[in-house]
Backbone as CSV, one residue per row, in Angstrom:
resi,resn,N_x,N_y,N_z,CA_x,CA_y,CA_z,C_x,C_y,C_z
1,MET,74.814,-234.945,15.016,73.740,-234.700,14.059,72.642,-233.856,14.721
2,THR,72.185,-232.846,14.018,71.161,-231.961,14.559,69.853,-232.220,13.851
3,ALA,68.820,-232.575,14.592,67.518,-232.856,13.993,66.735,-231.575,13.810
4,ILE,65.896,-231.538,12.793,64.966,-230.422,12.614,63.785,-230.665,13.537
5,PRO,63.549,-229.803,14.530,62.458,-230.063,15.452,61.108,-229.928,14.775
6,SER,60.177,-230.764,15.168,58.819,-230.639,14.636,58.108,-229.535,15.384
7,PRO,57.108,-228.862,14.741,56.400,-227.787,15.408,55.769,-228.226,16.728
8,ALA,55.291,-229.472,16.813,54.598,-229.932,18.014,55.529,-230.020,19.213
9,ARG,56.828,-230.272,18.975,57.750,-230.436,20.068,58.554,-229.180,20.370
10,SER,58.406,-228.164,19.544,59.186,-226.961,19.725,58.692,-226.181,20.924
11,SER,59.611,-225.490,21.620,59.235,-224.644,22.745,58.836,-223.249,22.285
12,SER,58.884,-222.991,20.974,58.531,-221.691,20.419,57.020,-221.490,20.483
13,PRO,56.561,-220.226,20.373,55.118,-219.973,20.353,54.441,-220.781,19.250
14,ARG,53.246,-221.270,19.549,52.529,-222.085,18.575,52.121,-221.229,17.385
15,ILE,52.398,-221.717,16.196,52.098,-220.995,14.969,50.920,-221.682,14.298
16,ARG,49.846,-220.950,14.083,48.635,-221.532,13.500,48.475,-221.056,12.062
17,PRO,48.409,-221.990,11.106,48.223,-221.601,9.704,46.891,-220.887,9.499
18,GLU,46.890,-219.957,8.555,45.683,-219.252,8.149,45.470,-219.474,6.652
19,ILE,44.249,-219.221,6.205,43.928,-219.235,4.782,43.330,-217.886,4.432
20,LEU,43.884,-217.242,3.400,43.432,-215.914,3.011,43.321,-215.866,1.492
21,PRO,42.198,-215.396,0.943,42.099,-215.292,-0.521,42.962,-214.146,-1.049
22,ILE,43.856,-214.462,-1.985,44.715,-213.457,-2.604,44.697,-213.686,-4.110
23,GLY,44.252,-212.683,-4.848,44.215,-212.805,-6.302,43.394,-213.983,-6.780
24,GLY,42.303,-214.298,-6.073,41.448,-215.409,-6.455,41.972,-216.771,-6.043
25,ILE,43.053,-216.810,-5.262,43.650,-218.073,-4.826,43.595,-218.165,-3.306
26,GLU,43.041,-219.256,-2.791,43.065,-219.489,-1.350,44.515,-219.741,-0.939
27,THR,45.058,-218.862,-0.116,46.482,-218.836,0.156,46.779,-219.191,1.612
28,GLY,47.680,-220.155,1.802,48.100,-220.515,3.145,49.189,-219.576,3.637
29,LEU,49.123,-219.250,4.920,50.143,-218.373,5.488,50.307,-218.609,6.975
30,LEU,51.459,-218.242,7.466,51.765,-218.237,8.894,52.094,-216.803,9.277
31,ARG,51.560,-216.364,10.403,51.755,-214.977,10.826,52.154,-214.985,12.306
32,LEU,53.204,-214.257,12.636,53.690,-214.247,14.009,54.324,-212.894,14.308
33,GLY,54.124,-212.418,15.542,54.723,-211.156,15.947,53.727,-210.013,15.959
34,ASP,54.072,-208.953,16.645,53.221,-207.785,16.824,53.023,-207.067,15.486
35,PRO,51.770,-206.931,15.016,51.524,-206.255,13.733,51.976,-204.798,13.714
36,ALA,52.219,-204.207,14.877,52.670,-202.821,14.926,54.160,-202.693,14.639
37,ARG,54.869,-203.807,14.613,56.311,-203.770,14.391,56.631,-203.873,12.899
38,PRO,57.859,-203.547,12.508,58.220,-203.609,11.080,57.977,-205.000,10.504
39,PRO,57.418,-205.083,9.296,57.040,-206.385,8.719,58.180,-207.052,7.961
40,ILE,58.172,-208.386,8.010,59.068,-209.211,7.205,58.207,-210.229,6.468
41,LEU,58.411,-210.361,5.163,57.716,-211.371,4.362,58.713,-212.446,3.961
42,LEU,58.374,-213.718,4.233,59.211,-214.869,3.912,58.568,-215.653,2.763
43,VAL,59.352,-215.950,1.717,58.824,-216.674,0.554,59.720,-217.880,0.269
44,HIS,59.118,-219.065,0.264,59.840,-220.334,0.133,60.249,-220.607,-1.309
45,GLY,60.949,-221.732,-1.510,61.456,-222.106,-2.819,60.592,-223.125,-3.542
46,PHE,61.088,-223.573,-4.684,60.411,-224.536,-5.552,60.143,-225.842,-4.787
47,CYS,58.904,-226.310,-4.834,58.455,-227.532,-4.161,58.449,-227.402,-2.642
48,GLY,58.635,-226.195,-2.112,58.619,-225.991,-0.670,57.267,-225.498,-0.189
49,ASP,57.236,-225.023,1.033,56.036,-224.397,1.587,56.433,-223.523,2.759
50,MET,55.429,-222.885,3.379,55.697,-221.934,4.452,56.359,-222.593,5.663
51,LEU,56.175,-223.904,5.842,56.736,-224.584,7.006,58.255,-224.712,6.944
52,THR,58.858,-224.449,5.773,60.319,-224.472,5.723,60.919,-223.332,6.551
53,TRP,60.082,-222.374,6.966,60.541,-221.247,7.775,60.270,-221.445,9.263
54,GLN,59.894,-222.632,9.684,59.460,-222.804,11.069,60.571,-222.557,12.082
55,LEU,61.841,-222.672,11.682,62.942,-222.390,12.597,63.333,-220.914,12.588
56,ASN,62.737,-220.148,11.693,63.078,-218.729,11.562,61.992,-217.808,12.100
57,LEU,60.744,-218.213,11.918,59.613,-217.370,12.311,59.662,-216.917,13.774
58,PRO,59.802,-217.824,14.743,59.733,-217.381,16.143,60.849,-216.412,16.527
59,ILE,62.037,-216.606,15.980,63.161,-215.734,16.321,62.976,-214.355,15.699
60,LEU,62.640,-214.307,14.422,62.460,-213.024,13.748,61.254,-212.267,14.296
61,ALA,60.269,-213.007,14.819,59.042,-212.369,15.320,59.236,-211.713,16.680
62,ARG,60.387,-211.879,17.289,60.632,-211.192,18.561,60.589,-209.674,18.401
63,ASP,61.037,-209.200,17.238,61.108,-207.759,17.016,60.357,-207.302,15.770
64,HIS,59.659,-208.246,15.093,59.014,-207.904,13.835,57.690,-208.632,13.686
65,HIS,56.880,-208.130,12.781,55.671,-208.826,12.355,56.062,-209.659,11.140
66,VAL,56.062,-210.988,11.278,56.604,-211.874,10.249,55.475,-212.690,9.622
67,VAL,55.474,-212.746,8.294,54.476,-213.522,7.550,55.214,-214.433,6.572
68,ALA,54.890,-215.720,6.611,55.385,-216.683,5.625,54.192,-217.184,4.834
69,ILE,54.303,-217.193,3.515,53.172,-217.590,2.677,53.512,-218.833,1.860
70,ASP,52.464,-219.524,1.430,52.576,-220.600,0.451,52.321,-220.008,-0.932
71,LEU,53.267,-220.172,-1.832,53.044,-219.738,-3.206,51.903,-220.544,-3.841
72,PRO,51.243,-220.028,-4.858,50.204,-220.796,-5.546,50.728,-222.156,-5.997
73,GLY,49.895,-223.180,-5.763,50.279,-224.533,-6.126,51.179,-225.216,-5.132
74,HIS,51.488,-224.557,-4.009,52.370,-225.107,-2.985,51.639,-225.137,-1.639
75,GLY,52.006,-226.100,-0.805,51.481,-226.152,0.554,49.970,-226.125,0.616
76,ARG,49.436,-225.188,1.408,47.988,-225.067,1.588,47.340,-224.151,0.566
77,SER,48.122,-223.583,-0.338,47.550,-222.660,-1.326,46.976,-223.421,-2.514
78,GLY,45.926,-222.864,-3.073,45.347,-223.444,-4.271,46.238,-223.171,-5.478
79,SER,45.977,-223.886,-6.554,46.745,-223.686,-7.777,46.001,-222.729,-8.693
80,ALA,46.746,-222.204,-9.662,46.112,-221.308,-10.633,46.854,-221.419,-11.950
81,ALA,46.099,-221.690,-13.020,46.728,-221.834,-14.338,47.447,-220.558,-14.744
82,GLY,46.954,-219.420,-14.272,47.564,-218.146,-14.622,48.900,-217.906,-13.981
83,CYS,49.304,-218.772,-13.036,50.585,-218.608,-12.359,51.615,-219.618,-12.846
84,ALA,51.456,-220.110,-14.054,52.399,-221.091,-14.574,53.732,-220.454,-14.959
85,ASP,53.708,-219.164,-15.273,54.932,-218.451,-15.607,55.450,-217.733,-14.364
86,TRP,56.775,-217.729,-14.165,57.311,-217.152,-12.931,57.003,-215.662,-12.819
87,ARG,56.878,-214.982,-13.952,56.563,-213.550,-13.896,55.146,-213.310,-13.387
88,SER,54.249,-214.254,-13.653,52.894,-214.106,-13.114,52.898,-214.282,-11.597
89,LEU,53.838,-215.084,-11.083,53.981,-215.207,-9.632,54.511,-213.907,-9.029
90,VAL,55.363,-213.210,-9.758,55.818,-211.900,-9.296,54.635,-210.948,-9.190
91,GLU,53.773,-210.951,-10.186,52.579,-210.106,-10.154,51.668,-210.504,-8.999
92,TRP,51.565,-211.814,-8.751,50.732,-212.286,-7.641,51.301,-211.810,-6.305
93,LEU,52.614,-211.847,-6.153,53.231,-211.352,-4.921,52.976,-209.863,-4.734
94,GLU,53.030,-209.120,-5.831,52.739,-207.686,-5.746,51.338,-207.450,-5.189
95,ALA,50.364,-208.258,-5.656,48.994,-208.133,-5.159,48.860,-208.629,-3.727
96,ALA,49.697,-209.602,-3.342,49.570,-210.210,-2.023,49.973,-209.264,-0.896
97,ILE,50.981,-208.445,-1.127,51.550,-207.638,-0.040,50.522,-206.690,0.578
98,PRO,49.751,-205.912,-0.189,48.730,-205.067,0.459,47.603,-205.871,1.090
99,VAL,47.248,-207.011,0.494,46.202,-207.852,1.099,46.655,-208.358,2.464
100,LEU,47.932,-208.658,2.597,48.484,-209.112,3.872,48.647,-207.968,4.867
101,GLY,48.449,-206.736,4.411,48.562,-205.583,5.297,50.005,-205.230,5.627
102,LEU,50.929,-205.527,4.712,52.347,-205.280,4.965,52.775,-203.984,4.282
103,ASP,53.248,-203.039,5.068,53.675,-201.745,4.562,55.176,-201.783,4.288
104,ARG,55.552,-201.840,3.006,56.961,-201.890,2.596,57.741,-202.870,3.462
105,PRO,57.451,-204.140,3.359,58.109,-205.112,4.231,59.574,-205.326,3.867
106,HIS,60.338,-205.832,4.831,61.608,-206.470,4.534,61.275,-207.777,3.826
107,LEU,61.979,-208.079,2.750,61.712,-209.277,1.971,62.836,-210.290,2.172
108,VAL,62.451,-211.555,2.427,63.412,-212.641,2.587,62.907,-213.806,1.746
109,GLY,63.718,-214.256,0.787,63.292,-215.357,-0.069,64.366,-216.412,-0.190
110,HIS,63.904,-217.634,-0.450,64.822,-218.760,-0.648,64.640,-219.333,-2.044
111,SER,65.738,-219.512,-2.779,65.750,-220.199,-4.059,64.760,-219.557,-5.039
112,LEU,63.728,-220.270,-5.492,62.735,-219.673,-6.382,62.088,-218.465,-5.720
113,GLY,61.752,-218.571,-4.443,61.136,-217.445,-3.738,62.022,-216.211,-3.752
114,ALA,63.340,-216.418,-3.623,64.273,-215.301,-3.685,64.246,-214.655,-5.066
115,ARG,64.207,-215.489,-6.111,64.180,-214.937,-7.473,62.894,-214.172,-7.734
116,LEU,61.781,-214.643,-7.196,60.523,-213.928,-7.373,60.570,-212.566,-6.686
117,LEU,61.097,-212.526,-5.480,61.190,-211.249,-4.764,62.163,-210.310,-5.465
118,LEU,63.260,-210.869,-5.982,64.196,-210.050,-6.742,63.507,-209.474,-7.979
119,GLY,62.690,-210.294,-8.649,61.943,-209.803,-9.808,60.965,-208.711,-9.434
120,LEU,60.371,-208.828,-8.257,59.422,-207.824,-7.774,60.115,-206.473,-7.598
121,VAL,61.318,-206.513,-7.036,62.075,-205.279,-6.798,62.695,-204.777,-8.101
122,GLU,63.232,-205.689,-8.901,63.894,-205.339,-10.161,62.938,-204.630,-11.117
123,SER,61.670,-205.041,-11.087,60.675,-204.455,-11.996,60.180,-203.092,-11.531
124,GLY,60.553,-202.698,-10.324,60.094,-201.428,-9.787,58.699,-201.488,-9.189
125,ARG,58.152,-202.709,-9.041,56.807,-202.849,-8.486,56.774,-202.543,-6.992
126,LEU,57.908,-202.700,-6.335,57.972,-202.475,-4.899,59.394,-202.074,-4.528
127,THR,59.513,-201.079,-3.648,60.803,-200.770,-3.030,60.694,-201.163,-1.558
128,PRO,61.206,-202.326,-1.184,61.064,-202.809,0.191,62.060,-202.122,1.123
129,ARG,61.930,-202.394,2.393,62.887,-201.860,3.366,64.251,-202.521,3.203
130,SER,64.239,-203.797,2.827,65.484,-204.516,2.535,65.136,-205.800,1.801
131,LEU,66.164,-206.432,1.225,65.968,-207.665,0.468,67.088,-208.635,0.818
132,THR,66.710,-209.803,1.359,67.663,-210.863,1.676,67.390,-212.040,0.758
133,LEU,68.396,-212.441,-0.014,68.275,-213.533,-0.972,69.090,-214.720,-0.477
134,ILE,68.411,-215.847,-0.229,69.059,-217.057,0.275,69.091,-218.090,-0.848
135,ALA,70.290,-218.519,-1.237,70.455,-219.511,-2.310,69.580,-219.143,-3.500
136,CYS,69.698,-217.922,-3.943,68.786,-217.369,-4.947,68.924,-218.073,-6.294
137,ALA,67.802,-218.458,-6.873,67.782,-219.066,-8.204,67.964,-217.994,-9.266
138,GLY,68.511,-218.395,-10.412,68.533,-217.532,-11.576,69.615,-216.476,-11.613
139,ILE,70.543,-216.470,-10.652,71.603,-215.464,-10.672,72.982,-216.123,-10.619
140,SER,73.032,-217.425,-10.871,74.285,-218.170,-10.877,74.495,-218.801,-12.248
141,PRO,75.734,-219.073,-12.629,75.977,-219.627,-13.967,75.531,-221.072,-14.132
142,GLY,75.446,-221.836,-13.034,75.093,-223.245,-13.171,74.089,-223.702,-12.138
143,TYR,73.314,-224.726,-12.500,72.336,-225.317,-11.579,72.107,-226.760,-12.000
144,ASP,71.630,-227.562,-11.053,71.436,-228.994,-11.305,70.000,-229.233,-11.762
145,HIS,69.776,-229.171,-13.064,68.426,-229.335,-13.597,67.906,-230.748,-13.351
146,ALA,68.791,-231.742,-13.421,68.362,-233.126,-13.199,67.825,-233.310,-11.783
147,PHE,68.442,-232.640,-10.817,67.948,-232.735,-9.449,66.558,-232.104,-9.335
148,LEU,66.352,-230.956,-9.957,65.035,-230.319,-9.917,63.974,-231.232,-10.522
149,GLU,64.336,-231.936,-11.579,63.405,-232.898,-12.171,63.078,-234.014,-11.182
150,ARG,64.089,-234.487,-10.456,63.836,-235.548,-9.471,62.887,-235.067,-8.384
151,MET,62.945,-233.789,-8.057,62.029,-233.241,-7.050,60.575,-233.368,-7.508
152,THR,60.342,-233.275,-8.812,58.974,-233.362,-9.330,58.524,-234.803,-9.530
153,GLU,59.409,-235.755,-9.237,59.089,-237.173,-9.459,59.013,-237.964,-8.157
154,ILE,58.942,-237.270,-7.034,58.896,-237.957,-5.738,57.584,-238.725,-5.590
155,GLU,57.686,-240.006,-5.362,56.511,-240.845,-5.119,56.624,-241.585,-3.791
156,THR,57.822,-242.025,-3.436,58.006,-242.841,-2.236,58.777,-242.068,-1.174
157,LYS,58.752,-242.604,0.042,59.530,-242.015,1.129,61.016,-242.048,0.788
158,GLU,61.440,-243.103,0.106,62.857,-243.213,-0.279,63.233,-242.116,-1.281
159,ASP,62.328,-241.814,-2.217,62.582,-240.714,-3.156,62.766,-239.405,-2.401
160,ALA,61.874,-239.168,-1.424,61.929,-237.927,-0.647,63.204,-237.843,0.180
161,GLU,63.621,-238.959,0.756,64.847,-238.973,1.556,66.060,-238.644,0.693
162,ALA,66.106,-239.194,-0.511,67.226,-238.924,-1.409,67.263,-237.450,-1.797
163,CYS,66.103,-236.868,-2.072,66.055,-235.452,-2.432,66.405,-234.569,-1.239
164,ALA,65.971,-234.947,-0.053,66.307,-234.171,1.145,67.806,-234.150,1.363
165,ARG,68.442,-235.306,1.212,69.897,-235.349,1.362,70.574,-234.470,0.315
166,GLY,70.010,-234.444,-0.904,70.567,-233.591,-1.942,70.421,-232.118,-1.620
167,LEU,69.291,-231.740,-1.046,69.056,-230.338,-0.711,70.010,-229.833,0.365
168,PHE,70.327,-230.706,1.322,71.151,-230.273,2.449,72.639,-230.447,2.190
169,GLY,73.012,-231.083,1.095,74.416,-231.184,0.758,75.215,-231.809,1.887
170,GLY,76.322,-231.150,2.264,77.192,-231.690,3.296,76.828,-231.290,4.707
171,ALA,75.667,-230.672,4.901,75.291,-230.238,6.248,75.090,-231.438,7.171
172,ALA,75.614,-231.334,8.400,75.460,-232.399,9.384,74.111,-232.239,10.074
173,ILE,73.086,-232.784,9.450,71.731,-232.588,9.955,70.893,-233.824,9.641
174,ASN,70.024,-234.168,10.561,69.100,-235.287,10.356,67.951,-234.803,9.472
175,THR,67.833,-235.378,8.292,66.844,-234.893,7.319,65.525,-235.651,7.371
176,ASP,65.326,-236.514,8.357,64.161,-237.392,8.350,62.847,-236.620,8.396
177,ILE,62.731,-235.667,9.324,61.478,-234.909,9.437,61.228,-234.105,8.171
178,PHE,62.282,-233.492,7.642,62.142,-232.716,6.409,61.697,-233.618,5.265
179,ALA,62.292,-234.820,5.175,61.943,-235.761,4.097,60.489,-236.200,4.211
180,ARG,60.011,-236.411,5.424,58.603,-236.811,5.599,57.661,-235.714,5.109
181,GLY,57.990,-234.463,5.419,57.162,-233.365,4.941,57.206,-233.236,3.434
182,LEU,58.389,-233.428,2.857,58.545,-233.376,1.411,57.716,-234.470,0.740
183,HIS,57.744,-235.660,1.324,56.972,-236.770,0.767,55.477,-236.515,0.876
184,ALA,55.045,-235.978,2.008,53.616,-235.710,2.202,53.094,-234.738,1.149
185,ARG,53.917,-233.761,0.762,53.487,-232.784,-0.243,53.552,-233.354,-1.650
186,LEU,54.711,-233.915,-2.006,54.966,-234.231,-3.400,54.536,-235.629,-3.812
187,SER,54.012,-236.425,-2.883,53.481,-237.728,-3.271,52.110,-237.590,-3.930
188,GLN,51.551,-236.368,-3.940,50.267,-236.125,-4.584,50.489,-235.956,-6.099
189,PRO,49.906,-236.822,-6.927,50.159,-236.769,-8.373,49.872,-235.411,-9.003
190,ALA,48.773,-234.759,-8.605,48.412,-233.481,-9.219,49.474,-232.423,-8.935
191,LEU,50.027,-232.457,-7.724,51.057,-231.478,-7.377,52.350,-231.749,-8.151
192,ARG,52.703,-233.029,-8.287,53.910,-233.360,-9.042,53.785,-232.891,-10.492
193,ILE,52.616,-233.086,-11.065,52.394,-232.666,-12.451,52.525,-231.150,-12.567
194,ALA,51.937,-230.422,-11.621,52.002,-228.958,-11.646,53.438,-228.476,-11.512
195,MET,54.211,-229.118,-10.613,55.607,-228.716,-10.433,56.422,-229.023,-11.686
196,ALA,56.168,-230.172,-12.317,56.892,-230.537,-13.539,56.576,-229.549,-14.658
197,GLN,55.326,-229.136,-14.765,54.943,-228.184,-15.802,55.592,-226.825,-15.555
198,PHE,55.638,-226.413,-14.278,56.279,-225.141,-13.952,57.761,-225.191,-14.297
199,LEU,58.414,-226.297,-13.964,59.833,-226.453,-14.248,60.089,-226.406,-15.756
200,ALA,59.289,-227.134,-16.516,59.479,-227.185,-17.966,59.291,-225.818,-18.611
201,ARG,58.381,-225.033,-18.068,58.092,-223.734,-18.675,59.102,-222.658,-18.283
202,ASN,59.656,-222.769,-17.076,60.433,-221.665,-16.524,61.925,-221.922,-16.369
203,VAL,62.340,-223.190,-16.316,63.753,-223.495,-16.060,64.262,-224.401,-17.170
204,PRO,64.830,-223.838,-18.226,65.328,-224.669,-19.325,66.502,-225.524,-18.867
205,ASP,66.642,-226.660,-19.485,67.746,-227.563,-19.135,69.032,-227.101,-19.828
206,ALA,69.380,-225.832,-19.571,70.581,-225.267,-20.171,71.805,-225.530,-19.299
207,ARG,71.557,-225.728,-18.005,72.585,-226.058,-17.018,73.544,-224.907,-16.727
208,ARG,73.858,-224.068,-17.704,74.767,-222.964,-17.440,74.288,-221.705,-18.159
209,LEU,74.544,-220.560,-17.504,74.286,-219.259,-18.103,75.633,-218.605,-18.399
210,ASP,75.684,-217.838,-19.466,76.957,-217.254,-19.888,77.287,-215.947,-19.182
211,ALA,76.266,-215.230,-18.750,76.510,-213.928,-18.126,75.412,-213.632,-17.124
212,SER,75.720,-212.751,-16.185,74.741,-212.409,-15.155,73.482,-211.831,-15.792
213,PRO,72.292,-212.358,-15.420,71.050,-211.874,-16.027,70.453,-210.666,-15.309
214,ILE,71.121,-210.149,-14.292,70.538,-209.100,-13.453,71.256,-207.773,-13.651
215,ASP,70.465,-206.717,-13.825,71.001,-205.359,-13.796,70.831,-204.851,-12.365
216,TRP,71.890,-204.987,-11.584,71.780,-204.695,-10.150,71.528,-203.219,-9.876
217,SER,71.782,-202.356,-10.842,71.523,-200.927,-10.615,70.038,-200.645,-10.430
218,ARG,69.201,-201.619,-10.794,67.754,-201.437,-10.660,67.242,-201.846,-9.278
219,ILE,68.107,-202.356,-8.431,67.692,-202.780,-7.090,67.902,-201.615,-6.133
220,ALA,66.828,-200.894,-5.848,66.903,-199.660,-5.067,66.568,-199.907,-3.604
221,CYS,67.265,-200.873,-2.994,67.054,-201.128,-1.569,68.290,-201.839,-1.037
222,PRO,68.498,-201.825,0.279,69.607,-202.586,0.859,69.456,-204.074,0.529
223,LEU,70.591,-204.725,0.199,70.561,-206.078,-0.337,71.645,-206.925,0.318
224,GLN,71.276,-208.160,0.698,72.291,-209.102,1.161,72.022,-210.488,0.578
225,PHE,73.102,-211.261,0.446,73.047,-212.622,-0.076,73.512,-213.598,1.006
226,ILE,72.855,-214.761,1.052,73.276,-215.838,1.935,73.339,-217.113,1.104
227,TRP,74.467,-217.832,1.177,74.674,-219.047,0.393,75.221,-220.158,1.279
228,GLY,74.979,-221.371,0.890,75.671,-222.505,1.478,76.834,-222.878,0.566
229,ARG,78.026,-222.992,1.134,79.196,-223.280,0.305,79.071,-224.625,-0.411
230,ASP,78.357,-225.576,0.217,78.228,-226.921,-0.354,76.902,-227.119,-1.069
231,ASP,76.334,-226.041,-1.588,75.047,-226.125,-2.295,75.212,-226.972,-3.552
232,PRO,74.536,-228.141,-3.616,74.659,-228.981,-4.810,73.636,-228.647,-5.887
233,VAL,72.714,-227.760,-5.588,71.610,-227.462,-6.505,71.912,-226.228,-7.353
234,ILE,72.350,-225.149,-6.707,72.645,-223.895,-7.406,74.095,-223.523,-7.146
235,GLU,74.828,-223.338,-8.206,76.243,-222.973,-8.099,76.403,-221.570,-7.516
236,LEU,77.376,-221.388,-6.633,77.656,-220.055,-6.123,78.062,-219.141,-7.265
237,PRO,77.523,-217.930,-7.310,77.876,-217.026,-8.413,79.287,-216.479,-8.258
238,PRO,79.974,-216.224,-9.354,81.270,-215.539,-9.273,81.105,-214.162,-8.644
239,ALA,82.152,-213.671,-8.019,82.068,-212.386,-7.326,81.636,-211.263,-8.259
240,ASP,82.074,-211.315,-9.539,81.721,-210.225,-10.453,80.305,-210.332,-10.996
241,TRP,79.578,-211.358,-10.594,78.167,-211.449,-10.943,77.305,-210.719,-9.922
242,LEU,77.862,-210.348,-8.785,77.118,-209.698,-7.718,77.500,-208.230,-7.638
243,PRO,76.600,-207.383,-7.147,76.917,-205.951,-7.058,78.034,-205.689,-6.066
244,ALA,78.922,-204.792,-6.415,80.052,-204.463,-5.549,79.568,-203.847,-4.246
245,GLY,80.232,-204.230,-3.167,79.935,-203.640,-1.868,78.719,-204.211,-1.155
246,THR,78.093,-205.216,-1.725,76.904,-205.820,-1.109,77.314,-206.901,-0.117
247,GLN,76.579,-207.000,0.985,76.859,-208.033,1.962,76.560,-209.410,1.373
248,SER,77.543,-210.291,1.398,77.377,-211.645,0.892,78.007,-212.609,1.880
249,HIS,77.225,-213.567,2.362,77.670,-214.497,3.392,77.633,-215.912,2.829
250,VAL,78.756,-216.604,2.871,78.847,-217.990,2.419,79.104,-218.863,3.648
251,LEU,78.170,-219.762,3.937,78.227,-220.574,5.153,78.854,-221.925,4.843
252,ASP,79.888,-222.274,5.577,80.587,-223.543,5.365,79.733,-224.728,5.807
253,ALA,79.953,-225.864,5.160,79.285,-227.125,5.492,77.761,-226.991,5.480
254,VAL,77.247,-226.184,4.556,75.810,-225.953,4.413,75.459,-226.077,2.936
255,GLY,74.335,-226.754,2.627,73.903,-226.953,1.260,72.908,-225.908,0.792
256,HIS,71.820,-226.372,0.172,70.858,-225.469,-0.455,69.826,-224.914,0.524
257,MET,69.853,-225.340,1.788,68.836,-224.916,2.764,69.490,-224.241,3.969
258,PRO,70.191,-223.127,3.778,70.886,-222.495,4.903,69.970,-222.108,6.058
259,HIS,68.741,-221.667,5.749,67.832,-221.197,6.799,67.309,-222.337,7.663
260,VAL,67.531,-223.587,7.222,67.168,-224.756,8.019,68.408,-225.369,8.650
261,ALA,69.419,-225.621,7.837,70.619,-226.304,8.319,71.451,-225.431,9.242
262,ALA,71.418,-224.121,9.033,72.169,-223.188,9.881,71.232,-222.083,10.345
263,ALA,70.094,-222.490,10.917,69.026,-221.547,11.256,69.498,-220.451,12.202
264,ASP,70.264,-220.797,13.232,70.706,-219.782,14.196,71.532,-218.699,13.508
265,LYS,72.448,-219.116,12.652,73.316,-218.155,11.972,72.524,-217.308,10.989
266,VAL,71.631,-217.940,10.233,70.838,-217.194,9.259,69.882,-216.235,9.962
267,ASN,69.277,-216.666,11.052,68.407,-215.770,11.817,69.174,-214.537,12.287
268,ARG,70.407,-214.755,12.746,71.222,-213.627,13.209,71.557,-212.690,12.052
269,LEU,71.923,-213.257,10.896,72.260,-212.425,9.738,71.061,-211.591,9.291
270,ILE,69.885,-212.216,9.250,68.686,-211.474,8.832,68.343,-210.399,9.856
271,ALA,68.339,-210.768,11.142,67.948,-209.825,12.192,68.895,-208.625,12.228
272,GLU,70.195,-208.875,12.118,71.158,-207.780,12.158,71.043,-206.892,10.925
273,PHE,70.843,-207.508,9.775,70.717,-206.738,8.539,69.464,-205.868,8.558
274,VAL,68.364,-206.449,8.981,67.105,-205.713,9.050,67.195,-204.574,10.066
275,ALA,67.804,-204.854,11.226,67.902,-203.838,12.272,68.790,-202.665,11.859
276,ALA,69.704,-202.905,10.923,70.632,-201.852,10.500,70.003,-200.858,9.539
277,GLN,68.794,-201.147,9.038,68.188,-200.279,8.038,67.506,-199.094,8.699
278,PRO,67.626,-197.893,8.118,67.075,-196.678,8.743,65.589,-196.761,9.029
279,GLN,64.816,-197.416,8.124,63.370,-197.484,8.324,63.033,-198.226,9.605
280,THR,63.778,-199.310,9.875,63.505,-200.094,11.082,63.831,-199.270,12.323
281,ARG,64.980,-198.589,12.293,65.365,-197.810,13.465,64.363,-196.689,13.708
282,MET,63.825,-196.095,12.626,62.870,-194.998,12.768,61.582,-195.489,13.405
283,VAL,61.063,-196.651,12.951,59.849,-197.203,13.521,60.053,-197.532,14.994
284,ALA,61.198,-198.159,15.313,61.468,-198.509,16.698,61.498,-197.278,17.579
285,ALA,62.073,-196.175,17.083,62.144,-194.953,17.879,60.769,-194.389,18.139
286,GLN,59.879,-194.492,17.135,58.534,-193.974,17.314,57.752,-194.771,18.344
287,GLU,58.059,-196.076,18.480,57.349,-196.886,19.458,57.768,-196.516,20.880
């Protein structure tokens, strides 16, 4: 069994949270790496926060300027009634990128965060250097709506432990530290209510979609997908739902949290994909 190390015990560089006003919202973020290097923006999933990237930040920051943010209503970020619709979060992300000082960053998102970044690129609001989607929401025919509802109902440590086990699926990993963090966030009644309202407004209990909702021809940047084969939350999409010729990696014995349960492998996939892009090689040559 592999435990998720806590930040205090990690041998990685110490990461200090910051608070930055973005679009009228006090926003929590983690920033690591030389600002002169190519930027990577990390965006977490539903009911998550920037700390879900703690096993990825130090590795990716060896060669990049990496920023992980808390979405509105999550983690250290304030809430905003105007961000109740997922499309308003896409608009908020568009405003966030220049405030963070990121010039055409590589984008990496998980679950809801992946769908928001995909929406940002799909709408033409941003053409990033690359886009990595991890267990992306909204592009698969099926999802476990009942599980998402349980995430918004966490009150006890036992509730959090059950949800953590659900998120990690069949991954051989000790979920205790993750469950404690989940409980610390979602045991707050106001946050649970906000998450439930967001879910009700944005994720209908349809359980299945009939056809791919994405026009992939509108994604004008290098694209890769990362999935856990044992994801119990979001069903793996059929091959014909994804654009032909795109890099797609399915990790065995991994659930809905590949970047945590298989951090070394996911870090390697992201680093190699990002390094292969012409913009990154050009910046490196100039340095």
